[in-house]
All heavy atoms as an XYZ file, in Angstrom:
752
protein
N     -16.259     20.776    -12.327
C     -15.908     19.588    -13.063
C     -14.347     19.563    -13.252
O     -13.762     20.510    -13.596
C     -16.617     19.579    -14.401
C     -16.172     18.510    -15.389
S     -16.695     16.890    -14.755
C     -15.927     15.867    -15.992
N     -13.815     18.415    -12.959
C     -12.409     18.187    -13.187
C     -12.207     17.751    -14.642
O     -12.840     16.816    -15.089
C     -11.855     17.137    -12.210
C     -10.465     16.732    -12.544
C     -11.925     17.682    -10.792
N     -11.258     18.421    -15.362
C     -11.015     18.066    -16.732
C      -9.667     17.433    -16.939
O      -9.424     16.816    -18.037
N      -8.780     17.499    -15.948
C      -7.426     16.953    -16.116
C      -6.935     16.378    -14.810
O      -7.144     16.973    -13.755
C      -6.444     18.070    -16.583
O      -6.903     18.646    -17.815
C      -5.003     17.502    -16.790
N      -6.318     15.201    -14.879
C      -5.472     14.725    -13.802
C      -4.072     14.473    -14.289
O      -3.866     14.312    -15.494
C      -6.068     13.429    -13.133
C      -6.012     12.258    -14.149
C      -7.447     13.674    -12.537
C      -6.299     10.900    -13.463
N      -3.119     14.520    -13.370
C      -1.717     14.325    -13.774
C      -1.138     13.200    -12.951
O      -1.239     13.244    -11.685
C      -0.908     15.628    -13.561
C      -1.508     16.773    -14.410
C       0.604     15.393    -13.945
C      -0.992     18.133    -14.065
N      -0.684     12.177    -13.592
C      -0.081     10.985    -12.990
C       1.398     10.997    -13.299
O       1.766     10.835    -14.437
C      -0.739      9.656    -13.444
C      -2.234      9.602    -13.269
C      -2.734      8.252    -13.843
C      -2.646      9.741    -11.807
N       2.240     11.145    -12.277
C       3.731     11.157    -12.486
C       4.086     12.067    -13.649
O       4.800     11.677    -14.578
C       4.232      9.745    -12.775
C       4.114      8.848    -11.505
O       3.752      9.353    -10.451
N       4.348      7.593    -11.660
N       3.563     13.302    -13.687
C       3.806     14.324    -14.651
C       3.248     14.000    -16.025
O       3.591     14.695    -16.995
C       5.293     14.633    -14.749
C       5.795     15.222    -13.444
O       5.175     16.111    -12.884
N       6.952     14.732    -12.959
N       2.336     13.008    -16.226
C       1.697     12.728    -17.463
C       0.262     13.183    -17.338
O      -0.563     12.719    -16.473
C       1.734     11.212    -17.707
C       1.243     10.846    -19.084
C       2.104     10.677    -20.130
C      -0.132     10.615    -19.341
C       1.661     10.323    -21.405
C      -0.562     10.267    -20.597
C       0.302     10.124    -21.634
O      -0.193      9.808    -22.876
N      -0.101     14.168    -18.178
C      -1.407     14.764    -18.136
C      -2.451     13.954    -18.901
O      -2.190     13.487    -20.014
C      -1.318     16.177    -18.738
O      -2.546     16.833    -18.644
N      -3.609     13.767    -18.262
C      -4.707     12.958    -18.870
C      -5.989     13.818    -18.823
O      -6.423     14.288    -17.753
C      -4.928     11.654    -18.103
C      -3.685     10.768    -18.201
C      -6.168     10.943    -18.614
C      -3.724      9.525    -17.327
N      -6.640     13.996    -19.978
C      -7.917     14.640    -20.024
C      -9.012     13.667    -19.664
O      -9.104     12.605    -20.242
C      -8.191     15.196    -21.442
O      -7.225     16.163    -21.748
N      -9.822     14.042    -18.645
C     -10.870     13.120    -18.184
C     -12.243     13.530    -18.661
O     -12.515     14.720    -18.794
C     -10.826     12.956    -16.637
C      -9.457     12.381    -16.203
C     -11.069     14.224    -15.952
N     -13.058     12.496    -18.877
C     -14.469     12.750    -19.248
C     -15.394     12.726    -18.031
O     -16.404     13.393    -17.957
C     -14.979     11.695    -20.232
C     -14.218     11.598    -21.514
C     -14.788     10.690    -22.522
C     -15.286      9.380    -21.986
N     -15.758      8.434    -23.068
N     -15.052     11.863    -17.031
C     -15.810     11.761    -15.834
C     -14.888     11.732    -14.628
O     -13.784     11.195    -14.767
C     -16.634     10.433    -15.845
C     -17.696     10.456    -16.910
C     -18.456      9.101    -16.965
O     -18.435      8.358    -15.976
O     -19.001      8.799    -18.035
N     -15.303     12.310    -13.532
C     -14.466     12.349    -12.350
C     -15.378     12.186    -11.115
O     -16.463     12.856    -11.082
C     -13.750     13.747    -12.276
C     -12.970     13.948    -11.041
C     -11.642     13.567    -10.954
C     -13.536     14.536     -9.894
C     -10.891     13.753     -9.794
C     -12.826     14.736     -8.736
C     -11.492     14.375     -8.693
O     -10.774     14.530     -7.553
N     -14.933     11.426    -10.164
C     -15.694     11.248     -8.963
C     -14.741     11.058     -7.795
O     -13.744     10.367     -7.889
C     -16.603      9.978     -9.095
C     -17.444      9.688     -7.906
C     -18.272      8.422     -7.998
O     -18.222      7.764     -9.069
O     -18.900      8.044     -6.961
N     -15.084     11.631     -6.685
C     -14.331     11.465     -5.409
C     -15.268     10.909     -4.366
O     -16.476     11.354     -4.305
C     -13.807     12.818     -4.858
C     -12.704     13.441     -5.558
C     -12.275     14.761     -4.890
O     -12.359     14.872     -3.620
O     -11.853     15.661     -5.622
N     -14.761      9.937     -3.628
C     -15.568      9.492     -2.455
C     -14.684      9.021     -1.336
O     -13.574      8.586     -1.529
C     -16.596      8.478     -2.848
C     -16.055      7.117     -3.218
C     -17.234      6.145     -3.416
C     -17.002      5.221     -4.597
N     -17.985      4.225     -4.757
N     -15.167      9.156     -0.163
C     -14.520      8.766      1.052
C     -14.808      7.261      1.290
O     -15.914      6.857      1.152
C     -14.996      9.562      2.259
C     -14.844     11.031      2.111
C     -13.677     11.549      2.914
C     -13.621     13.058      2.845
N     -12.325     13.525      2.533
N     -13.795      6.513      1.617
C     -13.935      5.132      1.987
C     -13.217      4.931      3.288
O     -12.502      5.790      3.857
C     -13.284      4.164      0.943
O     -11.891      4.259      1.036
C     -13.757      4.524     -0.451
N     -13.394      3.766      3.884
C     -12.741      3.493      5.198
C     -11.275      3.390      5.038
O     -10.522      3.656      5.995
C     -13.283      2.186      5.792
C     -13.013      0.951      5.048
C     -13.571     -0.285      5.672
C     -13.454     -1.541      4.922
N     -12.089     -1.957      4.698
N     -10.778      3.196      3.817
C      -9.328      3.088      3.562
C      -8.726      4.460      3.135
O      -7.491      4.526      2.918
C      -9.049      2.041      2.521
C      -9.473      0.635      2.994
O      -9.244      0.321      4.181
O     -10.002     -0.092      2.179
N      -9.555      5.448      2.826
C      -9.091      6.727      2.395
C      -9.888      7.251      1.218
O     -10.875      6.624      0.794
N      -9.437      8.354      0.660
C     -10.214      8.953     -0.458
C      -9.967      8.160     -1.746
O      -8.822      7.766     -2.062
C      -9.758     10.385     -0.751
C     -10.213     11.329      0.337
O     -11.098     10.979      1.172
O      -9.789     12.500      0.306
N     -11.033      7.862     -2.484
C     -10.992      7.146     -3.728
C     -11.375      8.098     -4.894
O     -12.433      8.702     -4.843
C     -11.946      5.952     -3.677
C     -11.910      5.010     -4.924
C     -10.558      4.245     -4.865
C     -13.104      4.019     -4.847
N     -10.457      8.181     -5.836
C     -10.675      9.032     -6.995
C     -10.977      8.108     -8.194
O     -10.128      7.232     -8.490
C      -9.479      9.894     -7.336
C      -9.018     10.719     -6.075
C      -9.667     10.816     -8.507
C     -10.022     11.667     -5.571
N     -12.086      8.266     -8.910
C     -12.416      7.473    -10.086
C     -12.522      8.417    -11.238
O     -13.169      9.437    -11.223
C     -13.708      6.673     -9.905
O     -13.595      5.777     -8.785
N     -11.895      7.992    -12.370
C     -11.958      8.784    -13.609
C     -12.212      7.900    -14.797
O     -11.934      6.696    -14.831
C     -10.601      9.555    -13.866
C     -10.410     10.624    -12.734
C      -9.399      8.648    -13.959
N     -12.760      8.506    -15.852
C     -12.979      7.866    -17.130
C     -12.345      8.772    -18.196
O     -12.519      9.993    -18.111
C     -14.504      7.697    -17.420
O     -15.106      6.900    -16.398
C     -14.723      6.999    -18.749
N     -11.579      8.158    -19.069
C     -10.891      8.938    -20.096
C     -10.712      8.128    -21.334
O     -10.696      6.895    -21.312
C      -9.555      9.512    -19.604
C      -8.576      8.456    -19.070
C      -7.572      7.937    -19.885
C      -8.678      7.990    -17.805
C      -6.711      7.013    -19.436
C      -7.806      7.040    -17.314
C      -6.807      6.520    -18.137
N     -10.502      8.783    -22.459
C     -10.333      8.098    -23.785
C      -8.825      8.018    -24.041
O      -8.061      8.894    -23.699
C     -10.999      8.880    -24.915
C     -12.481      8.770    -24.908
O     -13.036      7.766    -24.299
O     -13.174      9.683    -25.477
N      -8.430      6.893    -24.673
C      -7.072      6.683    -25.051
C      -7.087      6.315    -26.545
O      -7.779      5.399    -26.954
C      -6.378      5.569    -24.255
C      -4.970      5.257    -24.720
C      -6.348      5.955    -22.759
N      -6.277      7.050    -27.334
C      -6.181      6.753    -28.733
C      -5.124      5.667    -28.985
O      -4.301      5.423    -28.133
C      -5.809      8.028    -29.546
O      -4.505      8.421    -29.117
C      -6.770      9.155    -29.301
N      -5.129      5.140    -30.174
C      -4.145      4.134    -30.559
C      -2.727      4.761    -30.468
O      -1.790      4.080    -30.072
C      -4.377      3.592    -31.940
O      -4.422      4.623    -32.908
N      -2.616      6.059    -30.773
C      -1.328      6.726    -30.693
C      -0.766      6.840    -29.279
O       0.469      6.833    -29.081
C      -1.397      8.124    -31.334
C      -1.653      8.116    -32.846
C      -3.098      7.866    -33.258
O      -4.018      8.024    -32.389
O      -3.326      7.446    -34.384
N      -1.662      7.012    -28.284
C      -1.262      7.191    -26.885
C      -1.299      5.898    -26.114
O      -0.882      5.914    -24.936
C      -2.209      8.178    -26.239
C      -2.107      9.616    -26.846
O      -0.985      9.948    -27.251
O      -3.063     10.321    -26.819
N      -1.765      4.850    -26.684
C      -2.003      3.579    -25.921
C      -0.715      3.053    -25.176
O      -0.739      2.812    -24.014
C      -2.516      2.530    -26.864
C      -2.709      1.164    -26.263
C      -3.668      0.943    -25.267
C      -1.912      0.070    -26.617
C      -3.825     -0.330    -24.730
C      -2.088     -1.177    -26.115
C      -3.086     -1.360    -25.157
O      -3.181     -2.609    -24.556
N       0.365      2.971    -25.938
C       1.601      2.467    -25.340
C       2.034      3.321    -24.147
O       2.359      2.777    -23.054
C       2.686      2.377    -26.353
C       4.007      1.879    -25.804
N       4.213      0.569    -25.445
C       5.147      2.533    -25.438
C       5.422      0.449    -24.943
N       5.975      1.645    -24.906
N       2.082      4.651    -24.328
C       2.475      5.535    -23.217
C       1.600      5.394    -21.950
O       2.037      5.345    -20.829
C       2.478      6.979    -23.650
C       3.548      7.260    -24.687
O       4.568      6.485    -24.762
O       3.460      8.294    -25.369
N       0.271      5.361    -22.191
C      -0.681      5.265    -21.065
C      -0.576      3.951    -20.351
O      -0.510      3.891    -19.159
C      -2.147      5.522    -21.602
C      -3.141      5.237    -20.448
C      -2.296      6.932    -22.051
N      -0.518      2.830    -21.115
C      -0.459      1.539    -20.438
C       0.855      1.317    -19.693
O       0.904      0.747    -18.663
C      -0.752      0.352    -21.407
O       0.117      0.450    -22.512
C      -2.202      0.408    -21.887
N       1.927      1.806    -20.285
C       3.238      1.781    -19.620
C       3.163      2.564    -18.347
O       3.666      2.047    -17.300
C       4.356      2.322    -20.576
O       4.390      1.494    -21.733
C       5.685      2.275    -19.877
N       2.572      3.697    -18.360
C       2.397      4.513    -17.142
C       1.561      3.695    -16.147
O       1.988      3.632    -14.910
C       1.711      5.817    -17.464
C       1.306      6.666    -16.280
C       2.508      7.283    -15.622
C       0.368      7.785    -16.764
N       0.448      3.161    -16.511
C      -0.424      2.509    -15.590
C       0.220      1.237    -14.921
O      -0.142      0.903    -13.776
C      -1.786      2.155    -16.241
C      -2.642      3.361    -16.623
C      -3.906      2.894    -17.342
C      -2.937      4.214    -15.463
N       1.162      0.613    -15.620
C       1.822     -0.520    -15.067
C       2.628     -0.133    -13.834
O       2.961     -1.033    -12.979
C       2.773     -1.186    -16.054
C       2.055     -2.039    -17.091
C       2.311     -1.930    -18.464
C       1.054     -2.955    -16.710
C       1.650     -2.682    -19.366
C       0.383     -3.689    -17.653
C       0.702     -3.568    -18.966
O       0.049     -4.319    -19.936
N       2.976      1.132    -13.656
C       3.690      1.563    -12.473
C       2.880      1.350    -11.188
O       3.459      1.060    -10.110
C       4.149      2.989    -12.588
C       5.118      3.231    -13.725
C       5.508      4.668    -13.933
O       5.452      5.449    -12.941
O       5.919      5.026    -15.083
N       1.565      1.471    -11.254
C       0.724      1.102    -10.137
C       0.539      2.137     -9.061
O      -0.499      2.294     -8.445
N       1.618      2.926     -8.783
C       1.557      3.938     -7.736
C       2.045      5.250     -8.398
O       2.984      5.267     -9.129
C       2.453      3.583     -6.545
O       1.980      2.377     -5.965
C       2.422      4.684     -5.489
N       1.352      6.322     -8.041
C       1.570      7.600     -8.759
C       1.594      8.830     -7.801
O       0.939      8.802     -6.747
C       0.474      7.841     -9.764
C       0.187      6.674    -10.622
C      -0.828      5.815    -10.304
C       0.928      6.407    -11.734
C      -1.125      4.697    -11.081
C       0.678      5.313    -12.558
C      -0.356      4.476    -12.210
N       2.313      9.857     -8.249
C       2.148     11.175     -7.684
C       0.977     11.720     -8.440
O       1.053     11.920     -9.705
C       3.374     12.043     -7.890
C       4.565     11.567     -7.040
C       4.314     11.644     -5.546
O       3.597     12.562     -5.090
O       4.882     10.798     -4.823
N      -0.156     11.948     -7.777
C      -1.387     12.355     -8.453
C      -1.571     13.889     -8.214
O      -1.476     14.342     -7.075
C      -2.605     11.613     -7.860
C      -3.880     12.063     -8.556
C      -2.409     10.105     -8.050
N      -1.883     14.618     -9.234
C      -2.157     16.037     -9.152
C      -3.528     16.237     -9.801
O      -3.772     15.735    -10.920
C      -1.064     16.885     -9.817
C       0.241     16.753     -9.154
C       1.267     17.661     -9.873
C       2.625     17.413     -9.257
N       3.704     18.132    -10.003
N      -4.337     17.008     -9.119
C      -5.644     17.357     -9.679
C      -5.744     18.879     -9.615
O      -6.159     19.473     -8.565
C      -6.824     16.725     -8.887
C      -6.551     15.196     -8.807
C      -8.157     16.998     -9.535
C      -7.411     14.475     -7.817
N      -5.263     19.564    -10.648
C      -5.140     21.006    -10.609
C      -6.421     21.771    -10.248
O      -6.393     22.707     -9.465
C      -4.677     21.385    -11.995
C      -4.037     20.134    -12.545
C      -4.766     19.008    -11.911
N      -7.569     21.379    -10.821
C      -8.846     22.053    -10.522
C      -9.317     21.962     -9.107
O     -10.075     22.728     -8.614
C      -9.954     21.509    -11.436
C      -9.812     21.972    -12.899
C      -9.174     20.832    -13.740
O      -8.397     19.983    -13.266
O      -9.451     20.812    -14.942
N      -8.761     20.958     -8.340
C      -9.151     20.746     -6.967
C      -7.961     21.213     -6.014
O      -8.108     21.125     -4.828
C      -9.448     19.300     -6.659
C     -10.649     18.803     -7.353
C     -11.833     18.944     -6.492
N     -12.960     18.114     -6.952
C     -14.061     18.620     -7.367
N     -14.315     19.881     -7.318
N     -15.028     17.853     -7.751
N      -6.856     21.648     -6.631
C      -5.710     22.010     -5.903
C      -5.262     20.889     -4.948
O      -4.981     21.107     -3.792
C      -5.906     23.337     -5.150
C      -4.620     23.982     -4.771
O      -3.552     23.808     -5.411
N      -4.627     24.735     -3.663
N      -5.293     19.638     -5.459
C      -4.902     18.484     -4.692
C      -3.721     17.785     -5.300
O      -3.545     17.689     -6.491
C      -6.070     17.442     -4.695
C      -7.251     17.838     -3.840
C      -8.188     16.705     -3.641
N      -7.582     15.726     -2.762
C      -8.110     14.543     -2.539
N      -9.201     14.188     -3.105
N      -7.492     13.714     -1.748
N      -2.882     17.275     -4.347
C      -1.758     16.439     -4.734
C      -1.695     15.318     -3.637
O      -1.824     15.589     -2.499
C      -0.430     17.230     -4.726
C      -0.380     18.227     -5.806
C       0.975     18.884     -5.905
O       1.974     18.275     -5.449
O       1.039     20.037     -6.414
N      -1.423     14.090     -4.125
C      -1.277     12.987     -3.178
C      -0.604     11.783     -3.899
O      -0.541     11.733     -5.123
C      -2.615     12.565     -2.581
C      -3.608     12.102     -3.634
C      -3.716     10.749     -3.961
C      -4.495     12.958     -4.240
C      -4.638     10.296     -4.925
C      -5.467     12.569     -5.147
C      -5.519     11.233     -5.459
N      -0.192     10.858     -3.113
C       0.335      9.599     -3.696
C      -0.871      8.662     -3.682
O      -1.565      8.464     -2.756
C       1.458      9.042     -2.812
C       2.142      7.795     -3.404
C       3.361      7.376     -2.690
C       4.620      8.108     -3.071
N       5.156      7.953     -4.361
N      -1.063      8.012     -4.872
C      -2.199      7.124     -5.016
C      -1.833      5.789     -5.650
O      -0.862      5.724     -6.402
N      -2.611      4.777     -5.356
C      -2.399      3.466     -5.985
C      -3.660      3.013     -6.705
O      -4.754      3.328     -6.317
C      -2.007      2.402     -4.919
O      -3.034      2.308     -3.969
C      -0.721      2.724     -4.215
N      -3.451      2.234     -7.770
C      -4.566      1.738     -8.523
C      -5.387      0.767     -7.712
O      -4.823     -0.217     -7.132
C      -4.151      1.099     -9.829
C      -3.520      2.089    -10.782
C      -5.251      0.355    -10.526
C      -2.959      1.518    -12.086
N      -6.665      0.966     -7.644
C      -7.572      0.058     -6.986
C      -8.353     -0.806     -8.041
O      -8.701     -1.953     -7.844
C      -8.587      0.737     -6.122
C      -7.855      1.493     -4.941
C      -7.125      0.486     -4.085
O      -7.690     -0.412     -3.462
N      -5.838      0.596     -4.036
N      -8.681     -0.129     -9.136
C      -9.372     -0.772    -10.219
C      -9.075     -0.131    -11.561
O      -8.826      1.115    -11.598
C     -10.887     -0.691     -9.929
C     -11.718     -1.503    -10.861
C     -13.171     -1.483    -10.406
O     -13.610     -0.603     -9.710
N     -13.925     -2.486    -10.800
N      -8.989     -0.918    -12.647
C      -8.646     -0.356    -13.936
C      -9.342     -1.292    -14.977
O      -9.290     -2.507    -14.883
C      -7.116     -0.409    -14.037
C      -6.553     -0.418    -15.459
C      -6.651      0.694    -16.263
C      -5.940     -1.556    -15.918
C      -6.156      0.639    -17.523
C      -5.395     -1.619    -17.222
C      -5.475     -0.482    -17.987
O      -4.958     -0.492    -19.263
N      -9.918     -0.642    -15.971
C     -10.483     -1.431    -17.090
C     -10.499     -0.570    -18.350
O     -10.336      0.650    -18.305
C     -11.920     -1.815    -16.736
O     -12.763     -0.696    -16.638
N     -10.624     -1.308    -19.496
C     -10.697     -0.607    -20.718
C     -11.774     -1.272    -21.604
O     -12.105     -2.424    -21.435
C      -9.377     -0.634    -21.526
O      -9.472      0.048    -22.747
C      -8.916     -2.040    -21.743
N     -12.380     -0.451    -22.527
C     -13.485     -0.917    -23.333
C     -13.008     -1.703    -24.509
O     -13.820     -2.315    -25.231
C     -14.351      0.282    -23.780
O     -13.584      1.150    -24.657
N     -11.715     -1.625    -24.835
C     -11.207     -2.219    -26.112
C      -9.786     -2.732    -25.849
O      -9.024     -2.120    -25.071
C     -11.219     -1.169    -27.228
C     -10.844     -1.840    -28.521
C     -10.321     -0.024    -26.965
C     -11.072     -0.856    -29.781
N      -9.442     -3.840    -26.411
C      -8.124     -4.429    -26.187
C      -7.209     -4.218    -27.379
O      -6.009     -4.360    -27.249
C      -8.213     -5.874    -25.831
O      -8.890     -6.554    -26.865
C      -8.907     -6.095    -24.509
N      -7.758     -3.898    -28.519
C      -6.882     -3.788    -29.730
C      -6.664     -2.314    -30.063
O      -7.109     -1.820    -31.071
C      -7.497     -4.504    -30.918
C      -6.571     -4.553    -32.106
O      -5.409     -4.164    -31.979
N      -7.054     -4.916    -33.259
N      -5.944     -1.617    -29.211
C      -5.615     -0.243    -29.547
C      -4.399     -0.051    -30.339
O      -3.940      1.052    -30.520
C      -5.520      0.576    -28.174
C      -6.875      1.003    -27.614
C      -6.723      1.619    -26.244
C      -7.573      1.978    -28.561
N      -3.787     -1.153    -30.764
C      -2.607     -1.086    -31.650
C      -3.079     -0.725    -33.033
O      -2.296     -0.290    -33.872
C      -1.786     -2.345    -31.642
C      -0.971     -2.470    -30.381
C      -1.236     -3.440    -29.443
C       0.093     -1.577    -30.113
C      -0.533     -3.569    -28.325
C       0.844     -1.667    -28.948
C       0.501     -2.705    -28.047
O       1.242     -2.737    -26.865
N      -4.346     -0.925    -33.364
C      -4.871     -0.646    -34.667
C      -5.128      0.848    -34.822
O      -5.860      1.497    -34.032
C      -6.204     -1.350    -34.966
C      -6.743     -1.214    -36.342
C      -7.920     -2.066    -36.546
C      -8.520     -1.813    -37.944
N      -9.768     -2.517    -38.140
N      -4.469      1.488    -35.814
C      -4.550      2.906    -35.964
C      -5.974      3.392    -36.088
O      -6.785      2.775    -36.747
C      -3.748      3.295    -37.209
C      -3.631      4.821    -37.444
C      -2.727      5.147    -38.603
C      -2.651      6.596    -38.861
N      -1.723      7.330    -38.021
N      -6.293      4.483    -35.374
C      -7.609      5.067    -35.386
C      -8.524      4.606    -34.317
O      -9.571      5.208    -34.074
N      -8.165      3.492    -33.604
C      -9.049      3.014    -32.527
C      -8.932      3.908    -31.317
O      -7.898      4.483    -31.034
C      -8.667      1.627    -32.122
C      -9.239      0.570    -33.060
O     -10.052      0.854    -33.889
N      -8.860     -0.674    -32.839
N     -10.037      4.003    -30.580
C     -10.087      4.796    -29.319
C     -10.727      3.919    -28.302
O     -11.850      3.359    -28.541
C     -10.844      6.102    -29.468
C     -10.974      6.835    -28.136
C     -10.201      7.017    -30.547
N     -10.151      3.814    -27.139
C     -10.713      3.037    -26.052
C     -11.060      3.927    -24.850
O     -10.416      4.911    -24.597
N     -12.070      3.519    -24.133
C     -12.420      4.228    -22.906
C     -11.838      3.489    -21.747
O     -12.087      2.280    -21.531
C     -13.967      4.293    -22.809
C     -14.420      5.081    -21.555
C     -15.913      5.143    -21.462
O     -16.548      4.157    -20.992
O     -16.490      6.186    -21.922
N     -11.045      4.212    -20.952
C     -10.394      3.633    -19.768
C     -11.137      4.128    -18.533
O     -11.541      5.316    -18.490
C      -8.922      4.077    -19.730
C      -8.008      3.314    -20.613
C      -8.290      3.069    -21.945
C      -6.807      2.829    -20.134
C      -7.432      2.355    -22.743
C      -5.938      2.138    -20.895
C      -6.253      1.902    -22.224
N     -11.211      3.272    -17.531
C     -11.784      3.614    -16.239
C     -10.693      3.268    -15.184
O     -10.129      2.185    -15.235
C     -13.053      2.862    -15.969
C     -14.157      3.268    -16.880
C     -15.460      2.600    -16.576
C     -16.489      3.105    -17.587
N     -17.846      3.025    -17.114
N     -10.443      4.212    -14.317
C      -9.315      4.062    -13.362
C      -9.768      4.570    -12.015
O     -10.349      5.673    -11.935
C      -8.132      4.855    -13.862
C      -6.903      4.995    -13.008
C      -6.249      3.612    -12.837
C      -5.919      5.996    -13.583
N      -9.529      3.801    -11.008
C      -9.808      4.255     -9.603
C      -8.470      4.216     -8.847
O      -7.756      3.233     -8.829
C     -10.815      3.326     -8.887
O     -12.039      3.439     -9.546
N      -8.173      5.336     -8.154
C      -6.974      5.469     -7.357
C      -7.344      5.716     -5.884
O      -8.171      6.575     -5.599
C      -6.190      6.673     -7.919
C      -5.758      6.619     -9.321
C      -5.318      7.950     -9.833
C      -4.595      5.587     -9.486
N      -6.660      5.005     -5.018
C      -6.823      5.196     -3.589
C      -5.683      6.069     -3.023
O      -4.509      5.757     -3.356
C      -6.877      3.914     -2.845
C      -7.175      3.910     -1.352
C      -8.565      4.505     -1.087
C      -6.968      2.586     -0.722
N      -6.006      7.140     -2.335
C      -4.980      7.995     -1.720
C      -4.282      7.212     -0.652
O      -4.894      6.675      0.261
C      -5.611      9.222     -1.177
C      -4.637     10.217     -0.603
C      -5.226     11.538     -0.192
O      -6.447     11.706     -0.336
O      -4.465     12.412      0.275
N      -2.943      7.166     -0.697
C      -2.159      6.481      0.324
C      -1.910      7.434      1.475
O      -1.609      8.615      1.261
C      -0.810      6.005     -0.245
C      -0.941      4.924     -1.321
C       0.407      4.517     -1.815
C       1.112      3.613     -0.807
N       2.355      3.065     -1.312
N      -1.986      6.946      2.685
C      -1.714      7.809      3.845
C      -0.258      7.790      4.259
O       0.524      7.026      3.790
C      -2.549      7.449      5.024
O      -2.896      6.064      5.065
């Protein structure tokens, strides 16, 4: 089980992790929680769109781009709120 991914040197603890091969390359999908305290940092990071991805437990590193992104909650500015984020990254060749 993968517990952490690193996007541009920002570490994210993941709850779910899936890898699959597609015709366009490897697709990595993760689910993780974001607190109201981390919301700004995480969303600012995700706006970059392309990342140096590291998956320490798989000994993998690659450049990846967002293919899909969603969140369970939109009001994470309210203290104490936690949202579940889903993110899919496609490995760039």
